[in-house]
Structures are given as C-alpha cells and as structure tokens.
C-alpha positions in Angstrom: -23.8 -92.8 -25.7 -21.4 -92.2 -23.3 -20.1 -89.1 -21.7 -17.3 -89.0 -23.9 -19.3 -89.0 -27.3 -21.8 -86.3 -26.1 -18.5 -84.2 -25.3 -17.2 -85.0 -28.7 -20.3 -84.0 -30.3 -20.6 -80.6 -28.3 -17.4 -79.8 -29.3 -18.2 -80.1 -33.1 -21.3 -78.0 -32.8 -19.5 -75.6 -31.0 -16.7 -75.2 -33.5 -19.2 -74.9 -36.3 -21.3 -72.2 -34.6 -18.2 -69.9 -33.3 -16.0 -70.4 -36.4 -18.7 -71.1 -39.3 -17.0 -74.1 -40.3 -17.8 -77.6 -41.1 -16.0 -79.7 -38.1 -15.8 -83.2 -39.3 -16.3 -85.6 -36.3 -15.5 -89.2 -36.5 -18.5 -91.4 -35.5 -17.9 -93.5 -32.4 -19.3 -97.0 -32.0 -22.0 -95.5 -29.8 -22.9 -92.6 -31.9 -25.4 -92.1 -34.7 -24.3 -90.0 -37.3 -26.5 -86.8 -38.0 -29.0 -87.4 -40.5 -28.1 -85.0 -43.9 -31.6 -83.2 -43.7 -31.3 -82.0 -40.3 -30.7 -78.2 -40.2 -28.2 -76.9 -37.8 -29.8 -75.0 -35.0 -27.0 -73.3 -34.0 -26.3 -69.8 -35.6 -22.8 -68.5 -36.1 -21.9 -65.9 -33.1 -20.3 -62.8 -34.4 -17.5 -61.5 -31.9 -18.2 -58.0 -30.5 -15.3 -55.6 -30.6 -13.6 -54.7 -27.4 -14.9 -51.6 -25.5 -12.8 -48.5 -25.9 -12.0 -47.1 -22.5 -13.5 -43.7 -21.9 -10.7 -41.0 -21.6 -10.6 -39.7 -17.7 -12.0 -36.3 -17.5 -9.3 -33.5 -17.3 -8.2 -32.5 -13.8 -9.1 -28.7 -13.1 -6.0 -26.8 -12.8 -4.3 -25.9 -9.2 -5.4 -22.5 -7.5 -2.5 -20.3 -7.2 -2.6 -17.7 -4.3 -2.3 -14.4 -5.2 0.2 -12.7 -3.0 0.9 -9.1 -2.4 3.3 -7.5 -4.8 6.9 -7.0 -2.9 7.9 -3.5 -2.8 10.6 -2.0 -0.3 9.7 -2.0 3.2 9.3 1.5 4.4 9.5 0.3 8.2 10.2 -3.4 8.7 10.0 -5.2 12.4 12.2 -7.3 14.0 11.6 -11.2 12.8 10.4 -13.5 15.0 10.7 -17.3 14.7 11.1 -18.7 11.3 8.1 -19.7 9.4 7.9 -23.3 7.9 9.6 -22.6 4.6 9.4 -26.5 3.4 6.8 -25.9 0.9 7.2 -22.0 0.2 6.2 -18.9 1.7 4.5 -16.1 0.4 3.9 -12.5 1.5 0.2 -11.9 2.1 -1.3 -8.5 3.2 -3.7 -9.0 6.4 -6.9 -7.9 5.2 -8.7 -4.8 6.9 -5.5 -4.1 9.0 -4.1 -0.4 8.5 -1.1 -0.1 10.6 -1.8 3.3 11.6 -5.4 2.5 12.6 -4.0 -0.5 15.2 -3.7 0.8 18.7 -0.3 -0.3 20.1 -0.7 -3.1 22.9 -3.7 -5.2 21.0 -4.4 -8.4 19.3 -5.9 -8.8 16.2 -7.5 -12.0 14.2 -6.5 -12.3 10.5 -7.3 -15.3 8.1 -5.1 -16.2 5.3 -5.5 -19.2 2.8 -8.0 -20.5 5.7 -5.7 -20.2 8.5 -6.2 -17.8 11.6 -3.2 -15.8 12.7 -2.9 -13.5 15.8 -1.5 -10.3 14.6 0.0 -8.3 18.1 1.1 -4.4 17.8 3.7 -4.0 20.8 4.2 -0.4 22.4 6.7 0.6 20.4 4.8 0.2 17.2 6.2 -2.8 15.7 4.0 -6.0 14.7 4.4 -9.6 15.6 2.2 -12.8 14.4 1.7 -16.5 15.3 -1.0 -18.9 15.0 -4.1 -18.3 16.4 -4.7 -21.3 18.3 -2.5 -22.2 21.8 -0.9 -25.1 21.3 -2.1 -26.4 24.6 -5.7 -26.6 24.1 -6.4 -24.3 21.1 -7.2 -21.4 22.7 -7.5 -18.2 20.5 -4.7 -16.2 21.1 -6.4 -13.1 19.5 -8.9 -12.9 22.4 -5.9 -13.3 24.8 -4.3 -10.1 26.5 -0.9 -8.7 25.5 1.3 -7.6 28.0 4.6 -6.5 26.4 6.2 -9.3 24.1 3.8 -11.8 26.2 0.1 -12.9 25.3 -1.9 -14.9 27.4 -4.1 -17.5 26.2 -8.0 -17.0 27.2 -8.5 -20.4 27.9 -5.9 -21.7 30.5 -3.7 -18.9 31.2 -0.7 -20.3 29.2 1.7 -17.6 28.3 3.8 -16.9 24.9 6.9 -14.7 23.8 5.2 -13.2 20.6 8.8 -12.8 19.2 9.7 -16.6 19.2 7.0 -18.4 20.2 8.3 -20.0 23.2 5.9 -20.7 25.9 6.7 -18.5 29.1 4.8 -20.2 31.9 6.6 -23.2 32.0 5.3 -25.6 29.2 7.7 -27.1 26.9 5.4 -26.2 23.7 6.0 -23.3 21.9 3.2 -21.3 19.2 4.5 -21.1 15.6 5.4 -17.1 14.8 5.6 -15.8 11.3 7.2 -12.7 9.8 5.7 -9.5 9.7 6.5 -6.1 7.8 4.8 -2.8 6.7 5.1 -2.0 3.1 3.3 1.1 1.8 0.9 1.1 4.8 0.3 -2.5 4.3 0.6 -4.8 7.0 2.2 -7.9 5.0 2.7 -11.5 7.0 4.9 -13.9 5.6 2.8 -17.5 5.7 3.6 -20.5 4.1 1.5 -21.6 1.0 
C-alpha cells in the first residue's frame, strides 16, 4: 500500500470515529476493501464543552484616610513652603502633641500616613513642619538642633530654614515643608494623601 493509500484510509477511519458517520472510501488499486464482518475498533469521541472561565476575585475597597474635622482655627501660624497638592492634601492631627505642652525651640518627630515629619515650635509659639529626612543624606531633622528658624541636621550639619525649606548652609537641595495650624488644642499638619 502506498503512503497516499494509507493516508486516505486513516482519514476515513478518523472521519468515522469523530463524526460518527460512515465515510465512504474509494478503493485504490493497491488497497484492499475492508471485510464487512470486521467491527470498527474506533469509538465515537464526544467533544467536551469548553471550560468556563472563573470570575476574578473582587478587589478590596481602597482604604480612605480619616482626617481630623476641619474647624475654625484659634491660632494659625505663618505658612511654610507649599505642600505637594498634585494628589490632594488633608489636615491631620499630630498624634500626642498638645500645643501648650510643647516647649518653644524644640523639634518633635511625628508620623502621619507612614511618613515621618519634623514638627518645630519656635520661640514666639508658632509651629512649622517639614519632612523628617535631610535631602543630603537622610539624616533625621527631628533629632537636629533648632536655632530660631534654622534646623541643623545631626548627620553632616547642613542647615535649613524651617519656613520655606531652603538650605542655608550653601547647598542647592531643600527640604519639603508642610503647613501647620492649631485648632481647638490640636496641632494639624496639611499633608499629601
């Protein structure tokens, strides 16, 4: 039997098996017709239904930060540099900080939404705040010394003006400042969300 005859016979057998039809073949000169008494060994194959896709699990709802309620300011400080408002801001209470209990001329570390801020109280009683990390080498400004409106980084003694964040020691890098206000015995920082 030639290879073409074998191919034709295979096609016929497959057609019978898959479609359940009786496929007629024309015998070639080199091919013997099948004996009528031989049962077909191929069984019809049932097509399985396509698998149904599983629905994606629901995404959890995003957590919305809870900010302190806005109230009328009893005393507001001068605003330092503008905070980043590209993603929105929120007034948030500096936890554990009471305005009357903070000694003027000191710096305190405050953590809000996972970021550390340095909170400064100057001699006249006004509050200022900046990010806690020095832009030079990441030194904690909350551990630095405050002299008037200037804070000194404890790592390399770089100095920054706490009102606008500018470097006063000759560097061209500044620290990001945020606005602070005192409302009903709470110190509030305007921080980016």
